N, CA, C, O and CB atoms as a CASP TS submission, in Angstrom:
PFRMAT TS
TARGET T0000
AUTHOR 0000-0000-0000
METHOD Language model
MODEL 1
PARENT N/A
ATOM      1  N   MET     1      83.332  69.601  80.553  1.00  0.00           N
ATOM      2  CA  MET     1      84.396  69.565  79.759  1.00  0.00           C
ATOM      3  C   MET     1      84.105  70.319  78.740  1.00  0.00           C
ATOM      4  O   MET     1      83.001  70.401  78.201  1.00  0.00           O
ATOM      5  CB  MET     1      84.788  68.369  79.396  1.00  0.00           C
ATOM      6  N   ILE     2      85.537  71.151  78.316  1.00  0.00           N
ATOM      7  CA  ILE     2      86.081  72.450  77.267  1.00  0.00           C
ATOM      8  C   ILE     2      86.113  71.235  75.942  1.00  0.00           C
ATOM      9  O   ILE     2      85.266  71.243  75.048  1.00  0.00           O
ATOM     10  CB  ILE     2      88.118  73.445  77.796  1.00  0.00           C
ATOM     11  N   GLU     3      87.223  70.242  76.014  1.00  0.00           N
ATOM     12  CA  GLU     3      88.016  70.011  75.300  1.00  0.00           C
ATOM     13  C   GLU     3      88.365  68.251  75.041  1.00  0.00           C
ATOM     14  O   GLU     3      89.027  67.588  75.839  1.00  0.00           O
ATOM     15  CB  GLU     3      88.977  70.856  75.800  1.00  0.00           C
ATOM     16  N   GLU     4      87.855  67.787  73.957  1.00  0.00           N
ATOM     17  CA  GLU     4      88.028  66.212  74.694  1.00  0.00           C
ATOM     18  C   GLU     4      89.577  66.382  73.360  1.00  0.00           C
ATOM     19  O   GLU     4      89.669  67.121  72.380  1.00  0.00           O
ATOM     20  CB  GLU     4      86.137  64.426  74.397  1.00  0.00           C
ATOM     21  N   ASN     5      90.434  65.482  73.849  1.00  0.00           N
ATOM     22  CA  ASN     5      91.459  65.146  72.906  1.00  0.00           C
ATOM     23  C   ASN     5      91.802  63.555  72.590  1.00  0.00           C
ATOM     24  O   ASN     5      92.849  63.090  73.039  1.00  0.00           O
ATOM     25  CB  ASN     5      92.669  65.814  73.424  1.00  0.00           C
ATOM     26  N   PRO     6      90.865  62.692  71.776  1.00  0.00           N
ATOM     27  CA  PRO     6      90.927  61.322  71.866  1.00  0.00           C
ATOM     28  C   PRO     6      92.564  60.815  70.925  1.00  0.00           C
ATOM     29  O   PRO     6      92.542  59.672  70.467  1.00  0.00           O
ATOM     30  CB  PRO     6      89.300  60.699  71.138  1.00  0.00           C
ATOM     31  N   THR     7      93.378  61.338  70.775  1.00  0.00           N
ATOM     32  CA  THR     7      93.836  60.912  69.752  1.00  0.00           C
ATOM     33  C   THR     7      95.515  61.396  70.523  1.00  0.00           C
ATOM     34  O   THR     7      96.655  61.177  70.115  1.00  0.00           O
ATOM     35  CB  THR     7      93.091  61.615  68.208  1.00  0.00           C
ATOM     36  N   ASP     8      95.006  62.133  71.793  1.00  0.00           N
ATOM     37  CA  ASP     8      96.932  62.437  72.630  1.00  0.00           C
ATOM     38  C   ASP     8      97.168  61.035  72.741  1.00  0.00           C
ATOM     39  O   ASP     8      96.350  60.128  72.596  1.00  0.00           O
ATOM     40  CB  ASP     8      97.196  63.377  74.660  1.00  0.00           C
ATOM     41  N   THR     9      98.548  60.953  73.052  1.00  0.00           N
ATOM     42  CA  THR     9      99.500  59.794  73.607  1.00  0.00           C
ATOM     43  C   THR     9     100.053  59.713  74.811  1.00  0.00           C
ATOM     44  O   THR     9      99.821  60.801  75.338  1.00  0.00           O
ATOM     45  CB  THR     9     100.529  59.669  72.943  1.00  0.00           C
ATOM     46  N   PRO    10     100.581  59.124  75.460  1.00  0.00           N
ATOM     47  CA  PRO    10      99.890  57.593  75.362  1.00  0.00           C
ATOM     48  C   PRO    10      98.284  57.674  75.644  1.00  0.00           C
ATOM     49  O   PRO    10      97.798  56.791  74.938  1.00  0.00           O
ATOM     50  CB  PRO    10     100.612  56.473  76.620  1.00  0.00           C
ATOM     51  N   PHE    11      97.210  58.359  76.382  1.00  0.00           N
ATOM     52  CA  PHE    11      96.194  58.196  76.083  1.00  0.00           C
ATOM     53  C   PHE    11      95.353  59.326  76.171  1.00  0.00           C
ATOM     54  O   PHE    11      95.845  60.423  76.436  1.00  0.00           O
ATOM     55  CB  PHE    11      95.885  57.295  76.615  1.00  0.00           C
ATOM     56  N   PRO    12      93.719  59.140  75.912  1.00  0.00           N
ATOM     57  CA  PRO    12      92.812  60.458  75.719  1.00  0.00           C
ATOM     58  C   PRO    12      93.275  61.190  76.740  1.00  0.00           C
ATOM     59  O   PRO    12      93.777  60.801  77.794  1.00  0.00           O
ATOM     60  CB  PRO    12      91.181  60.323  75.801  1.00  0.00           C
ATOM     61  N   SER    13      92.974  62.815  76.169  1.00  0.00           N
ATOM     62  CA  SER    13      93.044  63.744  77.502  1.00  0.00           C
ATOM     63  C   SER    13      91.921  64.069  77.335  1.00  0.00           C
ATOM     64  O   SER    13      91.042  63.606  76.609  1.00  0.00           O
ATOM     65  CB  SER    13      94.033  64.962  77.727  1.00  0.00           C
ATOM     66  N   TYR    14      91.944  65.075  78.180  1.00  0.00           N
ATOM     67  CA  TYR    14      90.365  66.031  78.306  1.00  0.00           C
ATOM     68  C   TYR    14      90.691  67.161  78.884  1.00  0.00           C
ATOM     69  O   TYR    14      91.666  67.025  79.623  1.00  0.00           O
ATOM     70  CB  TYR    14      89.053  65.407  79.285  1.00  0.00           C
ATOM     71  N   LEU    15      90.069  68.701  78.824  1.00  0.00           N
ATOM     72  CA  LEU    15      90.409  70.081  79.838  1.00  0.00           C
ATOM     73  C   LEU    15      89.079  70.175  79.865  1.00  0.00           C
ATOM     74  O   LEU    15      88.161  70.382  79.072  1.00  0.00           O
ATOM     75  CB  LEU    15      91.353  71.605  79.311  1.00  0.00           C
ATOM     76  N   ILE    16      89.219  69.985  80.896  1.00  0.00           N
ATOM     77  CA  ILE    16      87.837  70.560  82.233  1.00  0.00           C
ATOM     78  C   ILE    16      87.681  72.261  82.533  1.00  0.00           C
ATOM     79  O   ILE    16      88.392  73.115  82.004  1.00  0.00           O
ATOM     80  CB  ILE    16      88.361  69.847  84.147  1.00  0.00           C
ATOM     81  N   VAL    17      86.716  72.491  83.387  1.00  0.00           N
ATOM     82  CA  VAL    17      86.913  74.077  84.382  1.00  0.00           C
ATOM     83  C   VAL    17      86.024  73.600  85.429  1.00  0.00           C
ATOM     84  O   VAL    17      85.055  72.845  85.348  1.00  0.00           O
ATOM     85  CB  VAL    17      86.260  75.871  83.615  1.00  0.00           C
ATOM     86  N   ASP    18      86.498  74.134  86.336  1.00  0.00           N
ATOM     87  CA  ASP    18      85.670  74.174  87.586  1.00  0.00           C
ATOM     88  C   ASP    18      85.896  74.953  88.213  1.00  0.00           C
ATOM     89  O   ASP    18      87.016  75.387  87.947  1.00  0.00           O
ATOM     90  CB  ASP    18      85.631  73.308  88.338  1.00  0.00           C
ATOM     91  N   PHE    19      85.213  75.697  89.367  1.00  0.00           N
ATOM     92  CA  PHE    19      85.124  76.790  90.296  1.00  0.00           C
ATOM     93  C   PHE    19      85.410  76.914  92.075  1.00  0.00           C
ATOM     94  O   PHE    19      84.498  76.968  92.901  1.00  0.00           O
ATOM     95  CB  PHE    19      83.852  77.097  90.050  1.00  0.00           C
ATOM     96  N   PHE    20      86.593  76.934  92.337  1.00  0.00           N
ATOM     97  CA  PHE    20      87.099  76.505  93.691  1.00  0.00           C
ATOM     98  C   PHE    20      86.983  78.367  93.945  1.00  0.00           C
ATOM     99  O   PHE    20      87.594  79.189  93.263  1.00  0.00           O
ATOM    100  CB  PHE    20      88.983  75.420  93.801  1.00  0.00           C
ATOM    101  N   ASP    21      86.079  78.675  95.049  1.00  0.00           N
ATOM    102  CA  ASP    21      85.964  79.668  96.570  1.00  0.00           C
ATOM    103  C   ASP    21      85.896  80.671  94.582  1.00  0.00           C
ATOM    104  O   ASP    21      86.860  81.321  94.178  1.00  0.00           O
ATOM    105  CB  ASP    21      87.974  79.882  98.536  1.00  0.00           C
ATOM    106  N   ASN    22      85.094  80.568  94.077  1.00  0.00           N
ATOM    107  CA  ASN    22      84.328  81.040  93.228  1.00  0.00           C
ATOM    108  C   ASN    22      85.832  81.986  91.870  1.00  0.00           C
ATOM    109  O   ASN    22      86.018  82.976  91.163  1.00  0.00           O
ATOM    110  CB  ASN    22      82.987  82.147  94.316  1.00  0.00           C
ATOM    111  N   LYS    23      86.256  81.120  92.185  1.00  0.00           N
ATOM    112  CA  LYS    23      87.754  80.995  90.601  1.00  0.00           C
ATOM    113  C   LYS    23      87.930  80.112  90.161  1.00  0.00           C
ATOM    114  O   LYS    23      87.973  78.999  90.686  1.00  0.00           O
ATOM    115  CB  LYS    23      89.292  81.179  90.696  1.00  0.00           C
ATOM    116  N   PRO    24      88.110  80.484  88.810  1.00  0.00           N
ATOM    117  CA  PRO    24      88.046  79.102  87.646  1.00  0.00           C
ATOM    118  C   PRO    24      89.340  78.663  87.540  1.00  0.00           C
ATOM    119  O   PRO    24      90.209  79.499  87.788  1.00  0.00           O
ATOM    120  CB  PRO    24      87.522  79.435  85.983  1.00  0.00           C
ATOM    121  N   ILE    25      89.757  77.312  87.166  1.00  0.00           N
ATOM    122  CA  ILE    25      90.531  76.163  87.675  1.00  0.00           C
ATOM    123  C   ILE    25      90.721  75.716  86.161  1.00  0.00           C
ATOM    124  O   ILE    25      89.885  76.173  85.382  1.00  0.00           O
ATOM    125  CB  ILE    25      89.723  75.012  88.857  1.00  0.00           C
ATOM    126  N   HIS    26      91.557  75.008  85.716  1.00  0.00           N
ATOM    127  CA  HIS    26      91.472  74.404  84.016  1.00  0.00           C
ATOM    128  C   HIS    26      92.191  72.912  84.638  1.00  0.00           C
ATOM    129  O   HIS    26      93.369  72.735  84.949  1.00  0.00           O
ATOM    130  CB  HIS    26      92.732  75.548  82.386  1.00  0.00           C
ATOM    131  N   VAL    27      91.657  72.457  84.665  1.00  0.00           N
ATOM    132  CA  VAL    27      92.264  70.181  84.719  1.00  0.00           C
ATOM    133  C   VAL    27      92.523  69.728  83.393  1.00  0.00           C
ATOM    134  O   VAL    27      91.580  69.479  82.642  1.00  0.00           O
ATOM    135  CB  VAL    27      90.697  68.657  85.283  1.00  0.00           C
ATOM    136  N   VAL    28      93.650  69.601  83.049  1.00  0.00           N
ATOM    137  CA  VAL    28      94.132  68.745  81.927  1.00  0.00           C
ATOM    138  C   VAL    28      94.076  67.238  82.313  1.00  0.00           C
ATOM    139  O   VAL    28      94.648  67.162  83.401  1.00  0.00           O
ATOM    140  CB  VAL    28      95.614  69.145  81.532  1.00  0.00           C
ATOM    141  N   PHE    29      93.635  65.954  81.913  1.00  0.00           N
ATOM    142  CA  PHE    29      93.959  64.840  82.361  1.00  0.00           C
ATOM    143  C   PHE    29      93.542  64.085  81.660  1.00  0.00           C
ATOM    144  O   PHE    29      92.748  64.439  80.789  1.00  0.00           O
ATOM    145  CB  PHE    29      93.717  64.592  83.409  1.00  0.00           C
ATOM    146  N   SER    30      93.982  62.619  81.814  1.00  0.00           N
ATOM    147  CA  SER    30      94.606  61.640  80.587  1.00  0.00           C
ATOM    148  C   SER    30      93.452  60.152  81.452  1.00  0.00           C
ATOM    149  O   SER    30      93.195  60.106  82.655  1.00  0.00           O
ATOM    150  CB  SER    30      97.143  61.379  80.621  1.00  0.00           C
ATOM    151  N   TYR    31      93.059  59.315  80.579  1.00  0.00           N
ATOM    152  CA  TYR    31      92.141  58.320  81.100  1.00  0.00           C
ATOM    153  C   TYR    31      93.098  57.210  80.259  1.00  0.00           C
ATOM    154  O   TYR    31      93.482  57.341  79.097  1.00  0.00           O
ATOM    155  CB  TYR    31      90.279  58.514  80.704  1.00  0.00           C
ATOM    156  N   ASP    32      93.382  56.053  81.192  1.00  0.00           N
ATOM    157  CA  ASP    32      94.117  54.791  80.712  1.00  0.00           C
ATOM    158  C   ASP    32      92.603  53.996  80.880  1.00  0.00           C
ATOM    159  O   ASP    32      92.190  53.475  81.915  1.00  0.00           O
ATOM    160  CB  ASP    32      95.699  54.151  81.803  1.00  0.00           C
ATOM    161  N   GLU    33      91.908  54.057  79.574  1.00  0.00           N
ATOM    162  CA  GLU    33      90.645  53.064  79.665  1.00  0.00           C
ATOM    163  C   GLU    33      90.752  51.316  80.252  1.00  0.00           C
ATOM    164  O   GLU    33      89.829  50.617  80.670  1.00  0.00           O
ATOM    165  CB  GLU    33      90.116  53.007  78.052  1.00  0.00           C
ATOM    166  N   VAL    34      92.503  50.895  80.065  1.00  0.00           N
ATOM    167  CA  VAL    34      92.512  49.304  80.342  1.00  0.00           C
ATOM    168  C   VAL    34      93.181  49.273  81.871  1.00  0.00           C
ATOM    169  O   VAL    34      93.501  48.204  82.392  1.00  0.00           O
ATOM    170  CB  VAL    34      93.568  48.316  79.053  1.00  0.00           C
ATOM    171  N   SER    35      93.311  50.220  82.359  1.00  0.00           N
ATOM    172  CA  SER    35      94.089  49.921  83.591  1.00  0.00           C
ATOM    173  C   SER    35      92.868  50.806  84.577  1.00  0.00           C
ATOM    174  O   SER    35      92.786  50.644  85.794  1.00  0.00           O
ATOM    175  CB  SER    35      95.998  50.596  83.568  1.00  0.00           C
ATOM    176  N   ASP    36      92.127  51.583  83.926  1.00  0.00           N
ATOM    177  CA  ASP    36      90.675  52.068  84.839  1.00  0.00           C
ATOM    178  C   ASP    36      91.629  53.269  85.664  1.00  0.00           C
ATOM    179  O   ASP    36      91.374  53.461  86.853  1.00  0.00           O
ATOM    180  CB  ASP    36      89.740  50.489  86.197  1.00  0.00           C
ATOM    181  N   THR    37      92.481  53.884  85.150  1.00  0.00           N
ATOM    182  CA  THR    37      93.913  55.101  85.446  1.00  0.00           C
ATOM    183  C   THR    37      93.200  56.389  84.897  1.00  0.00           C
ATOM    184  O   THR    37      92.922  56.649  83.726  1.00  0.00           O
ATOM    185  CB  THR    37      95.724  54.760  84.332  1.00  0.00           C
ATOM    186  N   GLY    38      93.007  57.017  85.857  1.00  0.00           N
ATOM    187  CA  GLY    38      92.989  58.286  85.361  1.00  0.00           C
ATOM    188  C   GLY    38      94.752  59.530  86.147  1.00  0.00           C
ATOM    189  O   GLY    38      95.528  59.237  87.056  1.00  0.00           O
ATOM    190  N   TYR    39      94.721  60.565  85.426  1.00  0.00           N
ATOM    191  CA  TYR    39      96.041  60.531  85.645  1.00  0.00           C
ATOM    192  C   TYR    39      95.897  62.454  84.778  1.00  0.00           C
ATOM    193  O   TYR    39      95.601  62.733  83.616  1.00  0.00           O
ATOM    194  CB  TYR    39      97.097  58.823  84.763  1.00  0.00           C
ATOM    195  N   VAL    40      96.312  63.553  86.155  1.00  0.00           N
ATOM    196  CA  VAL    40      96.017  64.707  86.439  1.00  0.00           C
ATOM    197  C   VAL    40      97.744  65.079  85.685  1.00  0.00           C
ATOM    198  O   VAL    40      98.819  64.778  86.205  1.00  0.00           O
ATOM    199  CB  VAL    40      95.485  65.005  88.233  1.00  0.00           C
ATOM    200  N   VAL    41      97.556  65.742  84.459  1.00  0.00           N
ATOM    201  CA  VAL    41      98.920  66.075  83.267  1.00  0.00           C
ATOM    202  C   VAL    41      98.794  67.431  83.913  1.00  0.00           C
ATOM    203  O   VAL    41      99.983  67.661  84.138  1.00  0.00           O
ATOM    204  CB  VAL    41      98.695  65.957  81.139  1.00  0.00           C
ATOM    205  N   THR    42      98.155  68.442  84.344  1.00  0.00           N
ATOM    206  CA  THR    42      98.429  69.393  84.942  1.00  0.00           C
ATOM    207  C   THR    42      97.146  70.525  85.381  1.00  0.00           C
ATOM    208  O   THR    42      96.091  70.401  84.759  1.00  0.00           O
ATOM    209  CB  THR    42      99.429  69.840  84.153  1.00  0.00           C
ATOM    210  N   ALA    43      97.217  71.366  86.200  1.00  0.00           N
ATOM    211  CA  ALA    43      96.179  72.495  86.507  1.00  0.00           C
ATOM    212  C   ALA    43      96.657  73.774  86.236  1.00  0.00           C
ATOM    213  O   ALA    43      97.864  74.016  86.224  1.00  0.00           O
ATOM    214  CB  ALA    43      95.738  72.522  87.915  1.00  0.00           C
ATOM    215  N   TYR    44      95.833  74.580  86.027  1.00  0.00           N
ATOM    216  CA  TYR    44      96.096  76.275  85.944  1.00  0.00           C
ATOM    217  C   TYR    44      94.809  76.869  86.366  1.00  0.00           C
ATOM    218  O   TYR    44      93.714  76.316  86.468  1.00  0.00           O
ATOM    219  CB  TYR    44      96.495  76.918  84.307  1.00  0.00           C
ATOM    220  N   ILE    45      95.171  78.209  86.612  1.00  0.00           N
ATOM    221  CA  ILE    45      94.157  79.569  86.688  1.00  0.00           C
ATOM    222  C   ILE    45      94.320  79.790  85.167  1.00  0.00           C
ATOM    223  O   ILE    45      95.425  79.712  84.631  1.00  0.00           O
ATOM    224  CB  ILE    45      94.708  81.114  87.813  1.00  0.00           C
ATOM    225  N   PRO    46      93.198  80.066  84.495  1.00  0.00           N
ATOM    226  CA  PRO    46      93.209  80.016  83.027  1.00  0.00           C
ATOM    227  C   PRO    46      93.003  81.588  83.364  1.00  0.00           C
ATOM    228  O   PRO    46      92.158  82.041  84.137  1.00  0.00           O
ATOM    229  CB  PRO    46      91.993  78.962  82.006  1.00  0.00           C
ATOM    230  N   ASP    47      94.138  82.460  82.477  1.00  0.00           N
ATOM    231  CA  ASP    47      93.804  83.819  82.036  1.00  0.00           C
ATOM    232  C   ASP    47      92.633  84.611  81.287  1.00  0.00           C
ATOM    233  O   ASP    47      92.373  84.381  80.106  1.00  0.00           O
ATOM    234  CB  ASP    47      94.637  84.007  81.417  1.00  0.00           C
ATOM    235  N   SER    48      91.814  85.736  82.192  1.00  0.00           N
ATOM    236  CA  SER    48      90.415  86.410  81.656  1.00  0.00           C
ATOM    237  C   SER    48      90.727  86.970  80.217  1.00  0.00           C
ATOM    238  O   SER    48      89.780  87.349  79.526  1.00  0.00           O
ATOM    239  CB  SER    48      89.843  87.761  82.708  1.00  0.00           C
ATOM    240  N   ASN    49      91.995  87.035  79.745  1.00  0.00           N
ATOM    241  CA  ASN    49      92.224  87.930  78.065  1.00  0.00           C
ATOM    242  C   ASN    49      92.194  86.828  77.650  1.00  0.00           C
ATOM    243  O   ASN    49      91.458  87.040  76.686  1.00  0.00           O
ATOM    244  CB  ASN    49      93.665  88.949  77.467  1.00  0.00           C
ATOM    245  N   LEU    50      92.460  85.556  77.592  1.00  0.00           N
ATOM    246  CA  LEU    50      92.381  84.384  76.615  1.00  0.00           C
ATOM    247  C   LEU    50      90.936  83.320  76.410  1.00  0.00           C
ATOM    248  O   LEU    50      90.563  82.551  75.524  1.00  0.00           O
ATOM    249  CB  LEU    50      93.582  83.482  77.109  1.00  0.00           C
ATOM    250  N   TRP    51      90.413  83.744  77.696  1.00  0.00           N
ATOM    251  CA  TRP    51      89.107  82.877  77.960  1.00  0.00           C
ATOM    252  C   TRP    51      87.947  83.592  77.873  1.00  0.00           C
ATOM    253  O   TRP    51      88.118  84.705  78.370  1.00  0.00           O
ATOM    254  CB  TRP    51      89.058  82.244  79.287  1.00  0.00           C
ATOM    255  N   ALA    52      86.724  83.417  77.411  1.00  0.00           N
ATOM    256  CA  ALA    52      85.682  83.599  77.108  1.00  0.00           C
ATOM    257  C   ALA    52      84.417  82.948  78.216  1.00  0.00           C
ATOM    258  O   ALA    52      84.696  82.123  79.086  1.00  0.00           O
ATOM    259  CB  ALA    52      85.772  83.159  75.807  1.00  0.00           C
ATOM    260  N   ASP    53      83.293  83.380  78.037  1.00  0.00           N
ATOM    261  CA  ASP    53      81.897  82.413  77.879  1.00  0.00           C
ATOM    262  C   ASP    53      82.583  81.890  79.482  1.00  0.00           C
ATOM    263  O   ASP    53      83.097  80.772  79.479  1.00  0.00           O
ATOM    264  CB  ASP    53      81.686  80.905  76.111  1.00  0.00           C
ATOM    265  N   ASN    54      82.590  82.498  80.511  1.00  0.00           N
ATOM    266  CA  ASN    54      82.544  81.751  81.940  1.00  0.00           C
ATOM    267  C   ASN    54      84.384  80.639  82.043  1.00  0.00           C
ATOM    268  O   ASN    54      84.931  80.065  82.984  1.00  0.00           O
ATOM    269  CB  ASN    54      80.641  80.393  81.867  1.00  0.00           C
ATOM    270  N   PHE    55      84.735  80.797  80.678  1.00  0.00           N
ATOM    271  CA  PHE    55      86.260  80.317  81.058  1.00  0.00           C
ATOM    272  C   PHE    55      86.319  78.907  80.296  1.00  0.00           C
ATOM    273  O   PHE    55      87.192  78.076  80.548  1.00  0.00           O
ATOM    274  CB  PHE    55      86.567  80.116  82.921  1.00  0.00           C
ATOM    275  N   ARG    56      85.294  78.710  79.323  1.00  0.00           N
ATOM    276  CA  ARG    56      84.904  77.607  78.595  1.00  0.00           C
ATOM    277  C   ARG    56      85.535  77.965  77.216  1.00  0.00           C
ATOM    278  O   ARG    56      86.370  77.084  77.013  1.00  0.00           O
ATOM    279  CB  ARG    56      83.302  77.368  78.602  1.00  0.00           C
ATOM    280  N   LYS    57      85.533  78.716  76.321  1.00  0.00           N
ATOM    281  CA  LYS    57      85.890  79.157  74.779  1.00  0.00           C
ATOM    282  C   LYS    57      87.304  80.292  74.965  1.00  0.00           C
ATOM    283  O   LYS    57      87.477  81.256  75.710  1.00  0.00           O
ATOM    284  CB  LYS    57      84.261  80.102  73.928  1.00  0.00           C
ATOM    285  N   ARG    58      88.291  79.547  73.749  1.00  0.00           N
ATOM    286  CA  ARG    58      88.923  80.644  74.372  1.00  0.00           C
ATOM    287  C   ARG    58      88.699  81.698  73.237  1.00  0.00           C
ATOM    288  O   ARG    58      88.014  81.478  72.238  1.00  0.00           O
ATOM    289  CB  ARG    58      90.511  80.361  74.807  1.00  0.00           C
ATOM    290  N   LYS    59      89.165  82.531  73.427  1.00  0.00           N
ATOM    291  CA  LYS    59      88.538  84.044  72.788  1.00  0.00           C
ATOM    292  C   LYS    59      89.473  84.142  71.518  1.00  0.00           C
ATOM    293  O   LYS    59      89.369  85.097  70.747  1.00  0.00           O
ATOM    294  CB  LYS    59      88.760  85.663  73.973  1.00  0.00           C
TER
END
């Protein structure tokens, strides 16, 4: 997990990084604890010019 945003609305959100075929992907998802439901907000390939530390920290 890269970031937690507990005050995002309507639900807290999280930014995670994973790798697919050795390529990074960032996924932003939110989670509704009441209904136990997760939502993918967006997914993207991070720009290597903007990210360091194996795509885990912004430059």
